[in-house]
Structure formats: structure tokens, C-alpha cells
C-alpha positions as CSV (number, residue, x, y, z in Angstrom):
1,M,25.5,-20.1,-10.7
2,L,25.1,-19.7,-7.1
3,A,25.1,-15.9,-7.1
4,Q,23.0,-15.8,-10.0
5,Q,20.4,-17.9,-8.1
6,I,20.6,-15.9,-4.6
7,V,20.3,-12.5,-6.8
8,A,16.8,-14.1,-8.3
9,G,15.8,-15.1,-4.9
10,L,16.3,-11.7,-3.2
11,M,14.8,-9.9,-6.4
12,M,11.7,-12.1,-5.8
13,G,11.3,-11.6,-2.4
14,F,11.9,-7.8,-2.9
15,S,9.0,-7.6,-5.7
16,I,6.8,-9.4,-3.2
17,R,7.7,-7.3,0.0
18,L,7.4,-4.0,-2.4
19,I,3.9,-4.9,-3.4
20,F,2.8,-5.7,0.5
21,S,4.5,-2.2,1.6
22,A,2.7,-0.4,-1.1
23,I,-0.6,-1.9,0.3
24,E,0.2,-0.9,3.7
25,M,1.2,2.6,2.8
26,A,-2.3,3.0,1.2
27,G,-3.9,1.8,4.4
28,D,-1.9,4.1,6.4
29,I,-2.9,7.0,3.8
30,A,-6.3,5.9,4.1
31,G,-6.6,5.7,7.9
32,M,-5.1,9.2,8.0
33,Q,-7.8,10.6,5.8
34,M,-10.5,8.7,7.6
35,G,-9.3,10.2,11.2
36,L,-8.2,6.7,12.5
37,G,-4.7,8.0,12.4
38,L,-4.2,7.5,16.1
39,A,-5.7,4.2,16.2
40,N,-2.3,2.7,16.1
41,L,-1.0,-1.0,16.9
42,F,2.6,-2.3,17.3
43,D,3.6,-4.0,14.2
44,P,6.6,-6.4,15.3
45,Q,7.6,-7.1,11.5
46,N,8.1,-3.0,11.2
47,A,9.2,-2.7,14.6
48,G,6.9,0.1,15.1
49,F,3.4,1.5,15.3
50,T,1.2,1.3,12.3
51,P,-2.4,2.5,11.9
52,L,-5.2,-0.4,12.1
53,I,-6.2,0.4,8.7
54,A,-2.7,-0.5,7.3
55,Q,-2.8,-3.7,9.3
56,L,-6.2,-4.7,8.4
57,L,-5.3,-4.4,4.7
58,G,-1.8,-5.9,5.0
59,I,-3.5,-9.1,6.5
60,L,-6.4,-9.1,3.8
61,V,-4.1,-8.9,1.1
62,A,-1.8,-11.7,2.8
63,L,-4.9,-13.9,2.9
64,L,-5.9,-13.2,-0.8
65,F,-2.2,-14.0,-2.0
66,V,-2.6,-17.3,-0.2
67,A,-6.3,-18.0,-1.2
68,M,-5.3,-17.1,-5.0
69,D,-2.6,-19.6,-5.0
70,L,0.0,-16.9,-5.5
71,H,2.3,-18.4,-3.4
72,L,2.5,-21.4,-5.4
73,Y,3.0,-19.4,-8.6
74,M,5.7,-17.7,-6.6
75,L,7.5,-21.3,-5.8
76,A,6.8,-22.5,-9.5
77,V,8.8,-19.4,-10.7
78,L,11.7,-20.3,-8.3
79,A,11.8,-23.9,-9.2
80,D,11.9,-22.8,-12.9
81,S,14.7,-20.5,-12.3
82,F,16.7,-23.6,-11.1
83,Q,16.3,-25.4,-14.7
84,P,19.1,-24.5,-17.3
């Protein structure tokens, strides 16, 4: 039972992280296309330099994630996974 909950939590976290990474990659490509590829900032989460547009999109998506109460839905799904 414990292993099942660990796997469920890891899959939920991985899916959310995958969405955020896709958005940041889109910002990376958009920044390169706009000629802002050299406007880099240090990103401690990725332990490297990422383009400014990628970080801007990452922050905007995180704010939308909280503003649309998606974090509460994610916690509700987590709570429902504990029900038999």
C-alpha cells in the first residue's frame, strides 16, 4: 500500500513538472527566435542559465496555476488517492 502511494505521488509530481518544463522549453525556443537568446539569467532550480523569456513564462504559468486553484485540485486528487 505504501509503495502504491509513493508511486502515485511521484507520477503526479512528474506530470506537473513535465508541464512546467514544456512551457519553459517553449519560452526557450521563443527567446531564441526573437533574438533574446543571450539574455540569460541564472536559474537555481535547473542549476544553469536559462533565457529570460523562459523564466518569464515559467513564472506566469506558476502564477496561473495558483490563480486558477489548480494546486487545490492537485491536493484533492492526492487526498482521494488515500480513499480505498
